[in-house]
N, C-alpha and C positions, 0 to 999 in steps of 0.2 A: 207224848207226841211221837207219832210214827216217823220212821226214818225218811219215808217218801215225802212227807210234808216238810221235814227239815231241809231236805235237798232242794225241794221246789222253792221254798222261801229264799234259801241261800243263793240259788241260781238266779232268781228274780232280782235279788239285791245287786249281784255282780253285774248282770246284764244292764240293769237300769243305770247304775253308776257309769259303766263303760259308755252307754249311749249318751248319757249326759255330758261326759267329757268330749265325745265326738261332736256333739252339738256345739259345745263351746269352741272347739277347733274350727268348725264351719263358720263361726262368726268371724274369725281372723282371715280365713281363706276367701270368703265371699263378700265380706263387708256388710252382710245383712244381720242386724243385731236382734230385732224383735222376734222374728220367727224362731231362730235357734235358741234364744234366751228363754222364751216360753216353753219350748220343748225340753230344754235342759232342766228348768224348774219343775216341770211336770214329772220328768223322769226321776229327779231327786226325791220328790214327794212319794212317788210309787215305791222307791227304794226304802224310804223312811217308813211307809205303811207296812211293807213286808217285814222290815226289821222289828216294828212294834208288835205285829202279830206273832212273830217268832219268839220274842221275849215273853209275851203274855202266855203263850202256850208252854213256855219253859218255866212259868211261874215267877218270872222276874218282873217286878213293878217298880219302875224308877221314873220320877218326874212326870212328864206328859204321858208316858206310856201307862200310867195308872188310870187314865181316862179312856175307857173302852169306846165310848161314843165318839170321842175325837179320833181314835184310831180308825173307826169305821168310816168317818167322814173324809179322811185324808184322800182316799182314792177318787172321791167325787171331785175334789179340788184339782187333783193331778190330771184327771181326764179333761177337766175344763181347760187347764193350761195347755195340754197337748192339742186339744181342739183349736185353741187360739193360735198355737204354733203352726198347725196345718193350714189355717186360713191365711196367715201372713206368709207362709212359705209358697203359697200359690203364685205370688209375684216372681219368685225365683224360677219356678218351672216355666212360667210364661216367658221369662227372659232366656230360657235355655236355647231356643232357636237362634236368637240374636247373639248369644254367647258363642254358639258353634260357628256362626258366620264370622264373628270377630276372630275366633281361633283360626279359621281357615285363612282369613286375611293376613293374620300375623304369621302363620306358617308360610304363606306365599312370599311375604316379605323376607322371611328367613331364608327361603330357598333362593330368592333372587339377590340376596345380599352379595356384594362383590367378594371374591375370594380373599382379598387383602384383610378382611375383618378377622380371619383366622390366624393372621401373622403373630398376634400376641397371645393366643390361646395355648394352654397346655394340651397334651395329647388326649387326656381324659375329657377336657372341655370340648375339644373338637368332636370326640366320639359321641358325647352327649348331644351335641347340636345335630349331628348327622342322624342319630337314633331318633331324636324328637321329630325331625323332618320326615323320616320314614314312617314313624308311628302315626304322625298326623294324617297320613294318607288313609290309614285303616281305622282311625278313631282312638283317642286317648282320653284319659281323665281330663275333662275341661278345666278343673280346678288346678291340677298339677301343671297342665300345659300353659295356662294363662299366667300362673305364678312364674314359671320359667321364662316365658316369653317377655314379661315385663323386665326381668333381669337381663335377658339377652338383648332386648332393644336398647337398654341403657349401655350395655357393653358395645354393641355395634356402633351406636352414636359416638361413644368415646373413642373407639378405635379408628373409626373413619376420620374423626377430627385429628387424631394423632397422625394417621397415615397421610392425610392431605397436607398437614403442616410439614411433614417430612418431604413430601412431594414438592411443595412450594419452596422449600429451602434450597432445592437444586437450582443453580443459577443459569443453567443452559435449558433451552426449550425441550420439554419431555411431554409426549402425548401417547395416549392409548387408543387403539382402534380395533375394530373387528375384521373379519375376513373380507368384508366388502369395503374396507378402508373408512368406515364411518366412525367418527370420534366418539369415544366413551367418556373420556375425561382428559384433562390437560393440566399442567402445572402453571403457576403464576407467570413464569418467564415466557411460556408459550403464548398465554393470553395477552401479555403485554406486547409481544412482537406482532401478534395478529391484530391487536387493537379491538378485541372482542371480549365478551363476558362468557363465563362457562355455560350459561343458559343458551347463548346464541350458537354455540358450536356443536353441542351434543347432537349426534345423529346425522351430521353432515360429513361428506368426504373431506378428509384433512387437506387434500391438494386443492380444494376450493377455498380454504381458510388461510393456511400458511404451512409451507410455502406454496404460493399460487402458481402451480406448474401445469395445471390442466390435466395431469395424469399422475399416477402414483410414482414415487421414486423407484420403488422395486415392486415386482409382481409376486406378492406373497402367495397367491393362489396357485401359481405354478410350482412353487417349491416351499410349502408351508413348514417342512420339518427342519429347515436350517435357517440360521441367522445369516444376514448378509455382511460381508466385510465393509469397512469404511468406504463410502463412496462420496465423491465430491459433488456438491450441488451449487451451481452458480445462478444467482438471481439476476433479474434485469437491472436491479439497483447496483450491481457490482459486488454485492456481498457474496462471500463464499462460506459454505458450511460443510462439515464432515457429517455424513448421515450414517446412522447405525440402527438396525432394528433387532429386537429380541423377541421371537415368538414364545408365548407362554402356554404350557400344556397342563391339563388336569392330571390327577394321579392315575387315571386310566389311559393316559397318553392321548387324550383328545384335545385338539386345538381350542384354546379359549379366546385369546386376544393377543395383540402385539404391542410391545412397548418400544417406542421409537425416540431416539435422541438426535438433536441437531446441535453441533458444537461449531460456533463461528470461528473461522480461521482466516478471516479476511486479512488481518494485519500480518499474520504469519506468512501467508501466501504472497502478499505484497513484499514482505521483507525478503522472502526467498527469491522472488523475481528481481528485486532491487540488488540483491547480492550477486545474482547471475550477471546482471547488466554491469554492475560495478566491476566485477571480475573481468568481464570482456573489455570494458572500457580501459581498465588498467593494463590489460594485455595490449590494447590498441596503442596506449601511450608508450608502453615499452617497445612495441614494434616500430612505432614512428621514431622514437629516440634512436633506436638502433640504425634505422635507415638514414636518418639525418646525419649521423656521424660518418656515414659512408658517402654522403652526397658531395659532389664537387662543386655544384653551383646551386643558386637559389631556385631556378625553375625545376630542376630535377628533384630537389628536396621537397618542394611544396607539392609537386605532382605525386610523388611517392606517398606523402602524408595523406592526400585525398584518397589514393587507391587503397592504402592499408585500412583507413577508416571505414570505407564503404564495404570492402571485402570481409570485414569482421561480421557483417550481417546485422549489426545494430542500427545502422543508418542507411538511408536510401540514397541520399545526395550529400556530397561534401563540396564546398565552393570556397575558394580563397581569392580575395580581391584587394587591390591597392587603392587607397583613398587619394585621388588626384585633388590638388588644391586649385583647380580652375574655377571659372565662374559658375559652372554647372555642378560642381562637386561630383565629378564623374567617378565611377567605380571601374577599375580596369581589371579584367579577369586575369589571374595569374595561374590558377590551377583548378581543376574540376574533375570529379568522378561521379558517375551516376548511371542509371539504367539506359539512358539515351542521350544523344547530343542536345535534344530539345530541353532536357532538364538543366543543361548548362546555361540556358538563356533566362536569366533572372528577369522578373517583370519590370524591374527598374534598374537602370545602369547608373544610379546616383546614390550618394549617401546623404543627400539633402533631407532634412527632417521636416517635410511638409506633409499635409494631409493626404495628398495624392501620390506621394512617393515614399511613404514610410515603409521600412522593411526591417527584419530582425538584424541583419548585418549593419544597416545604416544606423539603427538605434545603438548598437554596440560601439560603433566608431564615434558617434556623436557624444556619447556619455562616458566612454572609456570603461564601461561595465558590461557584464553579461546580460543579454536580453533573452528571456525565455518566453516562447509563445506556445502554451499548452494545447490550444485548440485553434489552429491556424485558419481553418475554413470558416469558423463562426465568430472570430474575433473582429469586431467592427473597426478596431484601430488599424488593422492590417487588411482591410477589405480589398485593396488593390492587389494583394497576393493570392486572393481566393481562387481566381481562374487558373493561375499557375499551379496551385496546390491540388485542385481537382484533376487537372490534366495529367499530372505526374504522380497521383495517388499519394500525396503527402498530407499529413495530419497535424504535425507539430514541428517546431523548429527551435533552435538555440543559436544566437549570434554571439560571437566572442571577439573582443578586440585583440589585435596583434600589435605589439610594441617594437619599436627600434630605439633602444635606449629608454629615455623617459617619455617619448612621443608615440602616439598612436599612428601607425603608418597604414593600417588596413584592417581586415577582419576575416574571420572564418565563420561560415554558417553551415550547420548540419541540420538535415531534415530527416524525420522519421515517418513511417507510414502508420504509426500508432498515435492516437491522441493521448495527451498527458504522459508521454513516454519518459520525460526527463525528471527524475527525482532530484532532490537537493544534493544527495550524495553523488549521483552521477554528474551533476553540474560541477561539483568540486573536482572530480576526476578530469572533466573536460577542461577546466581552468588550468589544471596541471599541463594538459596537452598544449593549450594556447601559450602558456608560459614557456614550454619547451620550444615551440616554434619561434616565439619571440627571441628566445636566447640564441637559437640557431641563426636566425636572420642577423641579429646583432653581431654574433661571432663572425659570420661570413663577411660582413661589411666593416669589421673593425681592423685597425692596425695597432702596432705597439703604442702609438701616441694616443689612441682612442680609449685606452684602458679605463680612464675615469668615467667614460660613458657606460661602462659595464656595471657601475655601482647600482643603478636601479634594477638590474637583472639579479644582483645578489639579493636584493629585497624581494624580488619575485620568487627566488629560490626558497627563501624563508617562508613566503606566503604559501608556496606549493607544499612545503612540509607541514604547515599548519592545516592546509586543506586535507592532506592525507590523514593527519591525526583526527580531524573532525569526522572523516568518513569512518575511521575505526571506532571512535567513540559512539557514533550513531549505531553501528553494528552491535556494540557492547550494550547499548540501551535496549535494543530489540531483544537480546538474549536475556538480560536482567528482568525484563517485563514478564517473561515466562516462568520465572522462579518466585517462590514465596519468601526468599531471603530478605530480611530487613536491611541488610547492608549491600552496597554495590560490589559484589564479590570480584568480578573481573577487573574492575578498575583498581581495587585495593591490591589484588595480586600483582598487577602491573607496577604499582608504586613500590610495594615491598621488594619485588624482584629487582627493580632498578636500584634501589637503595643497597641491596645485598651486592649487586654487581659493582657498584662504586666502592663499597667497602672492600671488595676483593681486588681493587685496583684496575679494573677493566676500563678501556677507553670510553669516553663519554658517548661516542657514537654507538658502540656496542651496547652500553647500558641503556641507551634510548631505545634501541631495537628490542631489548629484553622487556622494557616497559610495554611496547606495542604488542609483543608476543604474549605478555601476561593479560593484556586487555582482550586478546583474541584467542586465548588458549582453549576456551570452551565454545568457540563459535559453532562447532559441529553439533551442539545441543539444539540448534534450531531445527534439526532433523529428528529429534527425539520427541515422542508424544508428550504434550504438556501434562497429562494426568500422571505420567511416570515421574516427571520432574517435581511435581507437587505432592506426590504420595507420601503420607506420613508413616505408614507401617512398613514392614519389611517388603523387599522386592521379590517377585518370583524369579526363577532362573531365566525365563524368557525376557522379563523386564530388565534384569541385570545385564543381559547380553545386549539388549537394545541401548541401554544407557552407555555401556562401554564402547559401543560403536561410534560414539561422538568424537573419539580421537581420530578415527579414520575419516569420518565425515568432515571434520575440521581440516584435515590434510587436503582432502579433495577440493575444498573451497579455496584454500590459500595457495595451493602448489603452483598455480600458473602465474601468480603475481611476480613480476620481475622487480623485486625489491632487494636492497642490500643486506637484509637480515633473514635468518632461517626461521621465518614465522611458521611455515607449513610443518617443518620437522619438529619444531617445539610443540605445536598443537598435537602432533602424532605421538610424541614421546613423553609428554609431561606426566603420564601415569606409569612409566617404566621405572624400575627400581634396580639399584646396583646389583643385588643378588639374583636378578632374573625373575623375581616374583610378581613383577608388574605386568601391564598389558599395554598395547595389543600384541606385541611380538616377543615379550619376555627377554628384552635386551639386557645385557649386563655391562658393567664397568664403562670402559672408554667407548663402547658402541653407542652410548647415549650422548647426544650433543650437550655441551656445557649449558647452553640456554635452557634446555629442558630440565637439567639438574637443578638449576636455580629456580625455575618456575615450580618444580615439584616441592621444594622447601617452602617457597612463598605461598603456594596454594594450601599446603598443610597448615601453616601458621594462621592464615586467614580463616580457613574452614573451622579449625579447632577453637579459635578465640572468639568466633561469633556464633550466634544461634543457628541451628540447623534443625531439620525435621527429626534427626536421630539423637540430638543432644541439645541441652540449653547452652547459653553463652558461658564458656569455660574460662575465657580470659587469656592474655598473653603468656603468663607463667606456665599454664598447662600446655599451651601450644609449643613453647620452647622446650619443655620437658619431653614432649612427643617427638620432636625432630632430633633432640639429643639422644633419645633412646634408640633411634634408627640410624644414628651416625655410623657410617662404615658398612652397614648392611643394606639399608634402604636408601639412604641419602649420602651424597658426596661429602666426605669429611671437611674439605676446604669450604664448601658452601655452608655447611652447618656451623662451623667455627665463625665464619664471617657474620652469619645471622645472630649468633649468640653475643658476639662482641657488639654488634649494632644495637641490640635491644638492652642487654644487661649492663654494658660498660658505657655506651654512648647515649643511652636514654632515648633511642629512636621511638617515636610514637606513630602508630598507624594513623594515616591522614583521616 
């Protein structure tokens, strides 16, 4: 046998086997079995025929290859199988156009898939995706492309599902829109606030969905390269949101879309407003008390009270009257201050409790209790006061009874130009004012023989103290609501601080003040962003500085309160340390007030013993070890010794 024939037969065998294997692979790639199976079988027979002829020419006769007629017939069967394969493969080529259209459709979906699908891809996977999209524009192997696209479609669906689940887990409204403010997607919190479905909102301007403002919160088109700082958005419903937007750009620095968040801060803003009003109200009480001590007679005292109250800016009109016990139950004007003399002419000069003469001050005198009218103009119970309210620009009122001894002798009524102006906490402060006025009136009219008549005023003093504590507890509740702590941190610090103070032998009144200081020591945190207070990881330098400013903010909130305890100084200094390593001012030794030294130890014991973002619940033994380690360097030795005795020897338990 010539070498040329040998090479020809060998090459034919190799090519036929390779073609048969490729045909089998096409079965897996295309899903078409018959066409490629016939072709594979035909190619195998051709290879077998070539092998038989090669063996015969070499003089080898084994098995079937001894039958020359059979060897000659094999190519006929092979060609028949190949012909059948060609016939069946016709359907594949007829489907080629449809396949290309499907490929183009899949590629288009791949191009338009949102960028967040790449968030979970590796760099090589992203490169493959981009290369396939680019190749699809110029034509690629339809089989390879379709195989990849099926895999990619499953990946996109899975990643979109994961991304949307993460998106929906965010509890504040988050939404995404394009340069024309048209919504692309939104999370569950946004849809719930809007009362719409995802299908309803896509493609619509967000300011027509939620919040319904009629125009964008910010004009992104004028400044697309920067995010906006937090801006306050107030809705007609009274709700307040902090708005923040984050423009998103492509790798080529082209604007893609904007992510926008809305964090509701209604309660925080209301609390801040309430704190401002309470602080002013307490300042009013302090000012009135100071003036009353200097007053020589009742008329001067009451007129001074009305003037101080109105000049504070909180109230528009202050009116004090005496309840006459004549047949008409007349109200006699004793003092008044307001924008005009007309404002001093109340609509009714009686405290009779009839439908046509009912008033806030009359209600207070008749019941002996505070009467609050949040919406004076629209309250049908006080419709006879509506003309007076409109004329003098008054929107809400509070009537307070005034006592002489155990009996109601008159009343104080305050009017505000804001509806719903009087919070429960502010009412508590105003009741302190009415108690002070009552005490002053009783004192002016008393003689040494009247001292038993002052006993009800002692009860009033205790009630006043209870009201003050209620105000402070309310502020503490607002602060605690912004923390993820499972324990009431502020209140526990107050309780521990008072217990340490008593163990040190401090007077009861000073120990009580330390309890109030403990409850209020973190009041400045109401000015710290909630996301910083709730952050579980480490803080950035800027975040740490914002958090540390709570001591100064607390001082600013408390410093104008005329109270017999150093609450403001304690709030300012409770993070100072003996060696000067604390903040905000790096004070040392005796420059730190005793109350702050006690709260520093109580704060550390409570924080270490309970769960925090930075550590699990470590318990009292670990907390005591911590303060003992800092004795003399960080913490006052006398305070630490008292705390150790309290817990280790006397078995004190955290309430």
